[in-house]
All heavy atoms as TSV, in Angstrom:
chain	resi	resn	atom	element	x	y	z
A	1	THR	N	N	92.739	-82.703	-27.376
A	1	THR	CA	C	92.041	-82.307	-28.595
A	1	THR	C	C	90.654	-82.811	-28.517
A	1	THR	O	O	90.375	-83.990	-28.248
A	1	THR	CB	C	92.793	-82.947	-29.786
A	1	THR	OG1	O	94.180	-82.592	-29.761
A	1	THR	CG2	C	92.181	-82.527	-31.070
A	2	ARG	N	N	89.696	-81.930	-28.731
A	2	ARG	CA	C	88.297	-82.305	-28.714
A	2	ARG	C	C	87.583	-81.737	-29.933
A	2	ARG	O	O	87.388	-80.508	-30.012
A	2	ARG	CB	C	87.659	-81.759	-27.434
A	2	ARG	CG	C	86.221	-81.976	-27.385
A	2	ARG	CD	C	85.607	-82.734	-26.311
A	2	ARG	NE	N	86.405	-83.482	-25.393
A	2	ARG	CZ	C	85.990	-84.605	-24.899
A	2	ARG	NH1	N	84.816	-85.104	-25.303
A	2	ARG	NH2	N	86.686	-85.269	-24.063
A	3	PRO	N	N	87.131	-82.579	-30.877
A	3	PRO	CA	C	86.375	-82.044	-32.026
A	3	PRO	C	C	84.932	-81.699	-31.616
A	3	PRO	O	O	84.398	-82.361	-30.730
A	3	PRO	CB	C	86.388	-83.234	-32.987
A	3	PRO	CG	C	87.423	-84.142	-32.502
A	3	PRO	CD	C	87.553	-83.934	-31.047
A	4	VAL	N	N	84.366	-80.737	-32.258
A	4	VAL	CA	C	82.967	-80.355	-32.127
A	4	VAL	C	C	82.358	-80.221	-33.510
A	4	VAL	O	O	82.962	-79.683	-34.440
A	4	VAL	CB	C	82.901	-78.956	-31.412
A	4	VAL	CG1	C	81.485	-78.476	-31.321
A	4	VAL	CG2	C	83.529	-79.055	-30.045
A	5	ALA	N	N	81.156	-80.796	-33.657
A	5	ALA	CA	C	80.401	-80.634	-34.933
A	5	ALA	C	C	79.313	-79.643	-34.689
A	5	ALA	O	O	78.610	-79.630	-33.676
A	5	ALA	CB	C	79.787	-81.989	-35.323
A	6	ILE	N	N	79.184	-78.670	-35.682
A	6	ILE	CA	C	78.157	-77.684	-35.608
A	6	ILE	C	C	77.234	-77.869	-36.783
A	6	ILE	O	O	77.724	-77.838	-37.953
A	6	ILE	CB	C	78.712	-76.273	-35.574
A	6	ILE	CG1	C	79.618	-76.116	-34.344
A	6	ILE	CG2	C	77.607	-75.240	-35.600
A	6	ILE	CD1	C	80.398	-74.845	-34.351
A	7	MET	N	N	75.942	-78.114	-36.561
A	7	MET	CA	C	74.993	-78.228	-37.704
A	7	MET	C	C	74.155	-76.961	-37.704
A	7	MET	O	O	73.591	-76.576	-36.705
A	7	MET	CB	C	74.062	-79.414	-37.466
A	7	MET	CG	C	74.802	-80.719	-37.444
A	7	MET	SD	S	73.814	-82.240	-37.248
A	7	MET	CE	C	72.258	-81.725	-36.722
A	8	ALA	N	N	74.034	-76.332	-38.887
A	8	ALA	CA	C	73.285	-75.156	-39.054
A	8	ALA	C	C	72.491	-75.230	-40.365
A	8	ALA	O	O	73.021	-75.687	-41.358
A	8	ALA	CB	C	74.160	-73.920	-39.036
A	9	GLN	N	N	71.288	-74.754	-40.340
A	9	GLN	CA	C	70.515	-74.681	-41.567
A	9	GLN	C	C	70.698	-73.294	-42.146
A	9	GLN	O	O	70.381	-72.328	-41.504
A	9	GLN	CB	C	69.036	-75.018	-41.299
A	9	GLN	CG	C	68.245	-75.254	-42.619
A	9	GLN	CD	C	66.976	-75.899	-42.359
A	9	GLN	OE1	O	66.209	-75.425	-41.573
A	9	GLN	NE2	N	66.709	-76.975	-43.022
A	10	PRO	N	N	71.231	-73.250	-43.377
A	10	PRO	CA	C	71.563	-71.896	-44.032
A	10	PRO	C	C	70.445	-70.957	-44.060
A	10	PRO	O	O	70.561	-69.751	-43.919
A	10	PRO	CB	C	72.091	-72.259	-45.381
A	10	PRO	CG	C	72.329	-73.691	-45.347
A	10	PRO	CD	C	71.499	-74.330	-44.261
A	11	THR	N	N	69.220	-71.452	-44.337
A	11	THR	CA	C	68.048	-70.573	-44.459
A	11	THR	C	C	67.480	-70.118	-43.111
A	11	THR	O	O	66.703	-69.187	-43.063
A	11	THR	CB	C	66.918	-71.235	-45.273
A	11	THR	OG1	O	66.553	-72.430	-44.586
A	11	THR	CG2	C	67.392	-71.576	-46.716
A	12	MET	N	N	67.910	-70.707	-42.043
A	12	MET	CA	C	67.396	-70.338	-40.693
A	12	MET	C	C	68.593	-70.337	-39.720
A	12	MET	O	O	68.837	-71.301	-39.015
A	12	MET	CB	C	66.316	-71.305	-40.237
A	12	MET	CG	C	65.170	-71.406	-41.226
A	12	MET	SD	S	63.904	-72.531	-40.655
A	12	MET	CE	C	63.022	-71.508	-39.548
A	13	PRO	N	N	69.342	-69.258	-39.712
A	13	PRO	CA	C	70.554	-69.244	-38.943
A	13	PRO	C	C	70.414	-69.440	-37.385
A	13	PRO	O	O	71.311	-69.877	-36.706
A	13	PRO	CB	C	71.178	-67.868	-39.213
A	13	PRO	CG	C	70.195	-67.108	-39.921
A	13	PRO	CD	C	69.100	-68.043	-40.420
A	14	GLU	N	N	69.159	-69.193	-36.892
A	14	GLU	CA	C	68.959	-69.436	-35.456
A	14	GLU	C	C	68.844	-70.930	-35.154
A	14	GLU	O	O	68.916	-71.298	-33.974
A	14	GLU	CB	C	67.713	-68.697	-34.987
A	14	GLU	CG	C	66.400	-69.220	-35.473
A	14	GLU	CD	C	66.061	-68.753	-36.910
A	14	GLU	OE1	O	66.775	-67.970	-37.494
A	14	GLU	OE2	O	64.950	-69.127	-37.354
A	15	MET	N	N	68.733	-71.793	-36.132
A	15	MET	CA	C	68.690	-73.226	-35.914
A	15	MET	C	C	70.095	-73.770	-35.994
A	15	MET	O	O	70.614	-73.989	-37.084
A	15	MET	CB	C	67.771	-73.899	-36.963
A	15	MET	CG	C	66.362	-73.532	-36.825
A	15	MET	SD	S	65.233	-74.445	-37.907
A	15	MET	CE	C	65.124	-75.939	-36.976
A	16	LYS	N	N	70.642	-73.978	-34.825
A	16	LYS	CA	C	72.071	-74.398	-34.737
A	16	LYS	C	C	72.164	-75.444	-33.645
A	16	LYS	O	O	71.505	-75.379	-32.632
A	16	LYS	CB	C	72.891	-73.216	-34.452
A	16	LYS	CG	C	74.442	-73.400	-34.473
A	16	LYS	CD	C	75.120	-72.037	-34.308
A	16	LYS	CE	C	76.555	-72.205	-34.380
A	16	LYS	NZ	N	77.257	-70.931	-34.185
A	17	ASN	N	N	73.008	-76.427	-33.837
A	17	ASN	CA	C	73.162	-77.525	-32.863
A	17	ASN	C	C	74.644	-77.826	-32.705
A	17	ASN	O	O	75.279	-78.162	-33.684
A	17	ASN	CB	C	72.422	-78.729	-33.359
A	17	ASN	CG	C	72.358	-79.855	-32.353
A	17	ASN	OD1	O	72.878	-79.737	-31.290
A	17	ASN	ND2	N	71.761	-80.947	-32.770
A	18	ASN	N	N	75.185	-77.701	-31.532
A	18	ASN	CA	C	76.550	-78.061	-31.244
A	18	ASN	C	C	76.649	-79.443	-30.654
A	18	ASN	O	O	75.871	-79.736	-29.676
A	18	ASN	CB	C	77.193	-77.016	-30.264
A	18	ASN	CG	C	77.390	-75.708	-30.863
A	18	ASN	OD1	O	77.463	-75.519	-32.091
A	18	ASN	ND2	N	77.415	-74.659	-30.026
A	19	VAL	N	N	77.527	-80.244	-31.124
A	19	VAL	CA	C	77.661	-81.629	-30.631
A	19	VAL	C	C	79.179	-81.861	-30.307
A	19	VAL	O	O	80.000	-81.685	-31.187
A	19	VAL	CB	C	77.258	-82.657	-31.671
A	19	VAL	CG1	C	77.478	-84.060	-31.216
A	19	VAL	CG2	C	75.787	-82.410	-32.062
A	20	THR	N	N	79.466	-82.241	-29.087
A	20	THR	CA	C	80.875	-82.567	-28.729
A	20	THR	C	C	81.069	-84.011	-29.137
A	20	THR	O	O	80.302	-84.880	-28.787
A	20	THR	CB	C	81.054	-82.373	-27.181
A	20	THR	OG1	O	80.838	-81.025	-26.861
A	20	THR	CG2	C	82.507	-82.762	-26.840
A	21	LEU	N	N	82.147	-84.262	-29.871
A	21	LEU	CA	C	82.447	-85.563	-30.351
A	21	LEU	C	C	83.359	-86.304	-29.421
A	21	LEU	O	O	84.291	-85.645	-28.833
A	21	LEU	CB	C	83.065	-85.530	-31.770
A	21	LEU	CG	C	82.219	-84.742	-32.812
A	21	LEU	CD1	C	82.942	-84.686	-34.173
A	21	LEU	CD2	C	80.848	-85.442	-32.950
A	22	LYS	N	N	83.166	-87.596	-29.211
A	22	LYS	CA	C	84.016	-88.360	-28.304
A	22	LYS	C	C	84.958	-89.324	-29.060
A	22	LYS	O	O	84.569	-89.876	-30.128
A	22	LYS	CB	C	83.116	-89.204	-27.375
A	22	LYS	CG	C	82.270	-88.376	-26.441
A	22	LYS	CD	C	81.396	-89.216	-25.563
A	22	LYS	CE	C	80.499	-88.287	-24.738
A	22	LYS	NZ	N	79.566	-89.046	-23.929
A	23	HIS	N	N	86.189	-89.462	-28.546
A	23	HIS	CA	C	87.167	-90.263	-29.219
A	23	HIS	C	C	86.707	-91.733	-29.187
A	23	HIS	O	O	86.349	-92.231	-28.110
A	23	HIS	CB	C	88.534	-90.107	-28.473
A	23	HIS	CG	C	89.576	-90.871	-29.159
A	23	HIS	ND1	N	90.100	-92.033	-28.615
A	23	HIS	CD2	C	90.304	-90.698	-30.294
A	23	HIS	CE1	C	91.052	-92.487	-29.402
A	23	HIS	NE2	N	91.215	-91.669	-30.415
A	24	GLN	N	N	86.733	-92.398	-30.277
A	24	GLN	CA	C	86.334	-93.784	-30.366
A	24	GLN	C	C	87.557	-94.673	-30.547
A	24	GLN	O	O	87.729	-95.692	-29.882
A	24	GLN	CB	C	85.346	-93.996	-31.525
A	24	GLN	CG	C	84.778	-95.462	-31.548
A	24	GLN	CD	C	83.760	-95.607	-32.631
A	24	GLN	OE1	O	83.856	-94.992	-33.678
A	24	GLN	NE2	N	82.786	-96.435	-32.392
A	25	LYS	N	N	88.367	-94.318	-31.547
A	25	LYS	CA	C	89.663	-94.998	-31.768
A	25	LYS	C	C	90.520	-94.070	-32.594
A	25	LYS	O	O	90.061	-92.966	-32.947
A	25	LYS	CB	C	89.428	-96.342	-32.549
A	25	LYS	CG	C	88.783	-96.170	-33.940
A	25	LYS	CD	C	88.584	-97.499	-34.618
A	25	LYS	CE	C	87.950	-97.239	-35.966
A	25	LYS	NZ	N	87.728	-98.465	-36.677
A	26	GLU	N	N	91.740	-94.458	-32.898
A	26	GLU	CA	C	92.724	-93.596	-33.632
A	26	GLU	C	C	92.023	-92.986	-34.833
A	26	GLU	O	O	91.640	-93.655	-35.724
A	26	GLU	CB	C	93.931	-94.384	-33.980
A	26	GLU	CG	C	94.988	-93.562	-34.638
A	26	GLU	CD	C	95.615	-92.480	-33.758
A	26	GLU	OE1	O	95.671	-92.725	-32.542
A	26	GLU	OE2	O	95.912	-91.421	-34.235
A	27	GLY	N	N	91.922	-91.621	-34.829
A	27	GLY	CA	C	91.450	-90.886	-36.002
A	27	GLY	C	C	89.894	-90.899	-36.148
A	27	GLY	O	O	89.381	-90.405	-37.111
A	28	THR	N	N	89.184	-91.510	-35.213
A	28	THR	CA	C	87.716	-91.610	-35.286
A	28	THR	C	C	87.063	-91.024	-34.022
A	28	THR	O	O	87.384	-91.414	-32.884
A	28	THR	CB	C	87.301	-93.107	-35.435
A	28	THR	OG1	O	87.895	-93.666	-36.550
A	28	THR	CG2	C	85.758	-93.170	-35.627
A	29	TYR	N	N	86.140	-90.063	-34.291
A	29	TYR	CA	C	85.328	-89.488	-33.206
A	29	TYR	C	C	83.858	-89.661	-33.517
A	29	TYR	O	O	83.487	-89.641	-34.681
A	29	TYR	CB	C	85.694	-88.002	-33.081
A	29	TYR	CG	C	87.048	-87.766	-32.555
A	29	TYR	CD1	C	88.220	-87.860	-33.411
A	29	TYR	CD2	C	87.292	-87.455	-31.210
A	29	TYR	CE1	C	89.498	-87.627	-32.950
A	29	TYR	CE2	C	88.587	-87.292	-30.743
A	29	TYR	CZ	C	89.700	-87.351	-31.600
A	29	TYR	OH	O	90.938	-87.190	-31.121
A	30	VAL	N	N	82.985	-89.799	-32.555
A	30	VAL	CA	C	81.632	-90.061	-32.778
A	30	VAL	C	C	80.796	-89.122	-31.895
A	30	VAL	O	O	81.230	-88.647	-30.863
A	30	VAL	CB	C	81.185	-91.477	-32.504
A	30	VAL	CG1	C	81.852	-92.422	-33.496
A	30	VAL	CG2	C	81.421	-91.909	-31.109
A	31	GLY	N	N	79.568	-88.808	-32.360
A	31	GLY	CA	C	78.677	-87.975	-31.541
A	31	GLY	C	C	77.240	-88.051	-32.151
A	31	GLY	O	O	77.115	-88.453	-33.284
A	32	THR	N	N	76.276	-87.708	-31.367
A	32	THR	CA	C	74.867	-87.720	-31.760
A	32	THR	C	C	74.330	-86.356	-31.597
A	32	THR	O	O	74.428	-85.731	-30.543
A	32	THR	CB	C	74.090	-88.685	-30.928
A	32	THR	OG1	O	74.659	-90.031	-31.013
A	32	THR	CG2	C	72.661	-88.818	-31.425
A	33	GLY	N	N	73.706	-85.866	-32.684
A	33	GLY	CA	C	73.074	-84.557	-32.651
A	33	GLY	C	C	71.617	-84.656	-33.053
A	33	GLY	O	O	71.216	-85.684	-33.594
A	34	GLN	N	N	70.902	-83.633	-32.742
A	34	GLN	CA	C	69.470	-83.610	-33.038
A	34	GLN	C	C	69.233	-82.836	-34.314
A	34	GLN	O	O	69.702	-81.647	-34.423
A	34	GLN	CB	C	68.728	-82.898	-31.901
A	34	GLN	CG	C	67.301	-83.098	-31.846
A	34	GLN	CD	C	66.892	-84.489	-31.334
A	34	GLN	OE1	O	67.390	-85.478	-31.817
A	34	GLN	NE2	N	66.078	-84.528	-30.338
A	35	VAL	N	N	68.667	-83.447	-35.326
A	35	VAL	CA	C	68.274	-82.777	-36.592
A	35	VAL	C	C	66.851	-82.198	-36.346
A	35	VAL	O	O	65.940	-82.980	-36.111
A	35	VAL	CB	C	68.290	-83.709	-37.789
A	35	VAL	CG1	C	67.838	-82.974	-39.032
A	35	VAL	CG2	C	69.749	-84.236	-37.963
A	36	MET	N	N	66.711	-80.874	-36.348
A	36	MET	CA	C	65.464	-80.258	-35.958
A	36	MET	C	C	64.345	-80.353	-36.995
A	36	MET	O	O	63.201	-80.264	-36.689
A	36	MET	CB	C	65.758	-78.825	-35.563
A	36	MET	CG	C	66.624	-78.707	-34.373
A	36	MET	SD	S	67.339	-77.097	-34.225
A	36	MET	CE	C	68.918	-77.408	-33.593
A	37	MET	N	N	64.783	-80.500	-38.308
A	37	MET	CA	C	63.790	-80.609	-39.351
A	37	MET	C	C	64.468	-81.077	-40.579
A	37	MET	O	O	65.710	-81.028	-40.753
A	37	MET	CB	C	63.089	-79.238	-39.598
A	37	MET	CG	C	64.041	-78.114	-40.044
A	37	MET	SD	S	63.239	-76.525	-40.186
A	37	MET	CE	C	62.359	-76.716	-41.686
A	38	ALA	N	N	63.672	-81.626	-41.533
A	38	ALA	CA	C	64.205	-82.073	-42.806
A	38	ALA	C	C	64.714	-80.899	-43.624
A	38	ALA	O	O	64.272	-79.779	-43.439
A	38	ALA	CB	C	63.097	-82.842	-43.550
A	39	GLY	N	N	65.698	-81.147	-44.474
A	39	GLY	CA	C	66.209	-80.146	-45.336
A	39	GLY	C	C	67.736	-80.201	-45.408
A	39	GLY	O	O	68.363	-81.185	-44.963
A	40	LYS	N	N	68.294	-79.205	-46.044
A	40	LYS	CA	C	69.772	-79.132	-46.176
A	40	LYS	C	C	70.411	-78.411	-45.010
A	40	LYS	O	O	69.907	-77.429	-44.594
A	40	LYS	CB	C	70.107	-78.397	-47.484
A	40	LYS	CG	C	69.669	-79.151	-48.722
A	40	LYS	CD	C	70.084	-78.432	-50.008
A	40	LYS	CE	C	69.656	-79.229	-51.185
A	40	LYS	NZ	N	70.112	-78.669	-52.450
A	41	TRP	N	N	71.457	-79.088	-44.523
A	41	TRP	CA	C	72.189	-78.531	-43.390
A	41	TRP	C	C	73.628	-78.396	-43.730
A	41	TRP	O	O	74.201	-79.181	-44.501
A	41	TRP	CB	C	72.073	-79.488	-42.172
A	41	TRP	CG	C	70.673	-79.526	-41.599
A	41	TRP	CD1	C	69.631	-80.235	-42.108
A	41	TRP	CD2	C	70.189	-78.855	-40.445
A	41	TRP	NE1	N	68.508	-80.041	-41.305
A	41	TRP	CE2	C	68.838	-79.202	-40.287
A	41	TRP	CE3	C	70.776	-78.023	-39.539
A	41	TRP	CZ2	C	68.091	-78.707	-39.229
A	41	TRP	CZ3	C	70.031	-77.533	-38.466
A	41	TRP	CH2	C	68.683	-77.881	-38.346
A	42	ASP	N	N	74.311	-77.394	-43.192
A	42	ASP	CA	C	75.777	-77.262	-43.304
A	42	ASP	C	C	76.313	-77.774	-41.981
A	42	ASP	O	O	75.974	-77.318	-40.885
A	42	ASP	CB	C	76.127	-75.784	-43.462
A	42	ASP	CG	C	75.732	-75.259	-44.830
A	42	ASP	OD1	O	75.713	-76.001	-45.825
A	42	ASP	OD2	O	75.472	-74.031	-44.930
A	43	VAL	N	N	77.232	-78.744	-42.106
A	43	VAL	CA	C	77.884	-79.296	-40.944
A	43	VAL	C	C	79.342	-78.812	-40.920
A	43	VAL	O	O	80.023	-78.973	-41.967
A	43	VAL	CB	C	77.862	-80.848	-40.886
A	43	VAL	CG1	C	78.628	-81.375	-39.701
A	43	VAL	CG2	C	76.370	-81.248	-40.864
A	44	THR	N	N	79.794	-78.237	-39.799
A	44	THR	CA	C	81.175	-77.843	-39.669
A	44	THR	C	C	81.760	-78.628	-38.515
A	44	THR	O	O	81.222	-78.591	-37.446
A	44	THR	CB	C	81.324	-76.341	-39.404
A	44	THR	OG1	O	80.657	-75.616	-40.433
A	44	THR	CG2	C	82.754	-75.896	-39.328
A	45	VAL	N	N	82.851	-79.306	-38.768
A	45	VAL	CA	C	83.560	-80.006	-37.693
A	45	VAL	C	C	84.851	-79.171	-37.386
A	45	VAL	O	O	85.635	-78.926	-38.274
A	45	VAL	CB	C	83.951	-81.461	-38.097
A	45	VAL	CG1	C	84.738	-82.125	-36.967
A	45	VAL	CG2	C	82.686	-82.280	-38.386
A	46	MET	N	N	84.937	-78.744	-36.117
A	46	MET	CA	C	86.086	-77.958	-35.758
A	46	MET	C	C	86.882	-78.741	-34.697
A	46	MET	O	O	86.326	-79.422	-33.874
A	46	MET	CB	C	85.653	-76.639	-35.060
A	46	MET	CG	C	85.024	-75.702	-36.051
A	46	MET	SD	S	84.641	-74.062	-35.300
A	46	MET	CE	C	83.591	-74.539	-33.904
A	47	VAL	N	N	88.192	-78.679	-34.792
A	47	VAL	CA	C	89.097	-79.321	-33.796
A	47	VAL	C	C	89.832	-78.244	-33.065
A	47	VAL	O	O	90.439	-77.323	-33.642
A	47	VAL	CB	C	90.093	-80.266	-34.511
A	47	VAL	CG1	C	90.997	-80.894	-33.462
A	47	VAL	CG2	C	89.370	-81.361	-35.332
A	48	LYS	N	N	89.746	-78.294	-31.679
A	48	LYS	CA	C	90.427	-77.350	-30.837
A	48	LYS	C	C	91.403	-78.047	-29.994
A	48	LYS	O	O	91.150	-79.169	-29.498
A	48	LYS	CB	C	89.428	-76.575	-30.018
A	48	LYS	CG	C	88.504	-75.686	-30.784
A	48	LYS	CD	C	87.581	-74.919	-29.939
A	48	LYS	CE	C	86.681	-73.982	-30.724
A	48	LYS	NZ	N	85.840	-73.165	-29.858
A	49	ARG	N	N	92.513	-77.413	-29.716
A	49	ARG	CA	C	93.506	-77.951	-28.748
A	49	ARG	C	C	93.875	-76.694	-27.871
A	49	ARG	O	O	94.202	-75.634	-28.320
A	49	ARG	CB	C	94.752	-78.438	-29.455
A	49	ARG	CG	C	95.824	-78.935	-28.485
A	49	ARG	CD	C	97.023	-79.501	-29.162
A	49	ARG	NE	N	96.675	-80.703	-29.893
A	49	ARG	CZ	C	97.210	-81.112	-31.036
A	49	ARG	NH1	N	98.175	-80.329	-31.574
A	49	ARG	NH2	N	96.837	-82.168	-31.633
A	50	ALA	N	N	93.735	-76.960	-26.561
A	50	ALA	CA	C	94.003	-75.862	-25.583
A	50	ALA	C	C	93.134	-74.644	-25.869
A	50	ALA	O	O	93.601	-73.540	-25.718
A	50	ALA	CB	C	95.481	-75.556	-25.529
A	51	GLY	N	N	91.891	-74.890	-26.285
A	51	GLY	CA	C	90.957	-73.747	-26.562
A	51	GLY	C	C	91.188	-73.022	-27.878
A	51	GLY	O	O	90.449	-72.109	-28.191
A	52	LYS	N	N	92.176	-73.458	-28.617
A	52	LYS	CA	C	92.491	-72.737	-29.943
A	52	LYS	C	C	92.115	-73.682	-31.114
A	52	LYS	O	O	92.539	-74.842	-31.136
A	52	LYS	CB	C	93.985	-72.404	-29.971
A	52	LYS	CG	C	94.356	-71.604	-31.197
A	52	LYS	CD	C	95.817	-71.221	-31.160
A	52	LYS	CE	C	96.144	-70.416	-32.401
A	52	LYS	NZ	N	97.579	-69.991	-32.412
A	53	GLU	N	N	91.374	-73.180	-32.054
A	53	GLU	CA	C	91.009	-73.956	-33.258
A	53	GLU	C	C	92.309	-74.292	-34.047
A	53	GLU	O	O	93.051	-73.428	-34.453
A	53	GLU	CB	C	90.022	-73.186	-34.128
A	53	GLU	CG	C	89.551	-74.041	-35.325
A	53	GLU	CD	C	88.514	-73.312	-36.160
A	53	GLU	OE1	O	87.676	-72.590	-35.570
A	53	GLU	OE2	O	88.550	-73.544	-37.384
A	54	ILE	N	N	92.460	-75.571	-34.335
A	54	ILE	CA	C	93.636	-76.068	-35.130
A	54	ILE	C	C	93.186	-76.624	-36.443
A	54	ILE	O	O	94.049	-76.917	-37.296
A	54	ILE	CB	C	94.462	-77.069	-34.320
A	54	ILE	CG1	C	93.700	-78.301	-34.011
A	54	ILE	CG2	C	95.090	-76.442	-33.147
A	54	ILE	CD1	C	94.529	-79.432	-33.448
A	55	GLY	N	N	91.886	-76.756	-36.731
A	55	GLY	CA	C	91.423	-77.201	-38.028
A	55	GLY	C	C	89.911	-77.242	-38.056
A	55	GLY	O	O	89.284	-77.304	-37.051
A	56	SER	N	N	89.410	-77.253	-39.315
A	56	SER	CA	C	87.947	-77.348	-39.459
A	56	SER	C	C	87.622	-77.933	-40.875
A	56	SER	O	O	88.430	-77.826	-41.792
A	56	SER	CB	C	87.248	-76.053	-39.232
A	56	SER	OG	O	87.562	-75.102	-40.276
A	57	LYS	N	N	86.453	-78.463	-41.015
A	57	LYS	CA	C	85.972	-78.995	-42.282
A	57	LYS	C	C	84.508	-78.761	-42.342
A	57	LYS	O	O	83.731	-79.074	-41.430
A	57	LYS	CB	C	86.308	-80.479	-42.445
A	57	LYS	CG	C	85.791	-81.168	-43.656
A	57	LYS	CD	C	86.538	-80.661	-44.887
A	57	LYS	CE	C	86.085	-81.400	-46.146
A	57	LYS	NZ	N	86.597	-80.952	-47.352
A	58	LYS	N	N	83.926	-78.223	-43.457
A	58	LYS	CA	C	82.579	-77.948	-43.648
A	58	LYS	C	C	82.006	-78.819	-44.783
A	58	LYS	O	O	82.691	-78.968	-45.826
A	58	LYS	CB	C	82.351	-76.455	-43.985
A	58	LYS	CG	C	80.902	-76.044	-44.076
A	58	LYS	CD	C	80.830	-74.540	-44.288
A	58	LYS	CE	C	79.396	-74.065	-44.386
A	58	LYS	NZ	N	79.343	-72.638	-44.520
A	59	PHE	N	N	80.845	-79.415	-44.575
A	59	PHE	CA	C	80.256	-80.174	-45.657
A	59	PHE	C	C	78.743	-80.170	-45.553
A	59	PHE	O	O	78.163	-79.953	-44.402
A	59	PHE	CB	C	80.808	-81.613	-45.594
A	59	PHE	CG	C	80.614	-82.361	-44.281
A	59	PHE	CD1	C	79.528	-83.154	-44.060
A	59	PHE	CD2	C	81.620	-82.219	-43.337
A	59	PHE	CE1	C	79.403	-83.800	-42.871
A	59	PHE	CE2	C	81.499	-82.851	-42.139
A	59	PHE	CZ	C	80.354	-83.652	-41.880
A	60	PRO	N	N	77.996	-80.384	-46.690
A	60	PRO	CA	C	76.506	-80.346	-46.620
A	60	PRO	C	C	75.956	-81.741	-46.259
A	60	PRO	O	O	76.566	-82.751	-46.538
A	60	PRO	CB	C	76.161	-80.018	-48.078
A	60	PRO	CG	C	77.295	-80.554	-48.871
A	60	PRO	CD	C	78.544	-80.415	-48.017
A	61	VAL	N	N	74.815	-81.732	-45.581
A	61	VAL	CA	C	74.073	-82.919	-45.250
A	61	VAL	C	C	72.583	-82.682	-45.548
A	61	VAL	O	O	72.093	-81.601	-45.257
A	61	VAL	CB	C	74.237	-83.287	-43.776
A	61	VAL	CG1	C	73.265	-84.404	-43.327
A	61	VAL	CG2	C	75.610	-83.645	-43.425
A	62	THR	N	N	71.881	-83.604	-46.108
A	62	THR	CA	C	70.500	-83.479	-46.389
A	62	THR	C	C	69.684	-84.487	-45.458
A	62	THR	O	O	69.971	-85.672	-45.535
A	62	THR	CB	C	70.146	-83.803	-47.867
A	62	THR	OG1	O	70.882	-82.844	-48.699
A	62	THR	CG2	C	68.670	-83.626	-48.112
A	63	ALA	N	N	68.867	-83.952	-44.607
A	63	ALA	CA	C	68.025	-84.735	-43.737
A	63	ALA	C	C	66.637	-84.932	-44.328
A	63	ALA	O	O	66.072	-83.971	-44.844
A	63	ALA	CB	C	67.930	-84.096	-42.352
A	64	GLN	N	N	66.173	-86.142	-44.274
A	64	GLN	CA	C	64.826	-86.454	-44.859
A	64	GLN	C	C	63.908	-86.851	-43.744
A	64	GLN	O	O	64.223	-87.384	-42.803
A	64	GLN	CB	C	64.939	-87.509	-45.900
A	64	GLN	CG	C	65.785	-87.104	-47.037
A	64	GLN	CD	C	65.865	-88.173	-48.156
A	64	GLN	OE1	O	65.506	-89.294	-47.938
A	64	GLN	NE2	N	66.374	-87.795	-49.268
């Protein structure tokens, strides 16, 4: 199982950043992504197993 976080700015769909998250401990994954500019971003975390998506969660983030 490998989670991936996708950050996208809604007003500029071409600004997208994929980050592969690494397992840290039970139930915790970490990763570092590049925020290209300040503003509101939609972050989607997707979990895939054997190449098939088994879950996802979307939430807003504001970068300053």
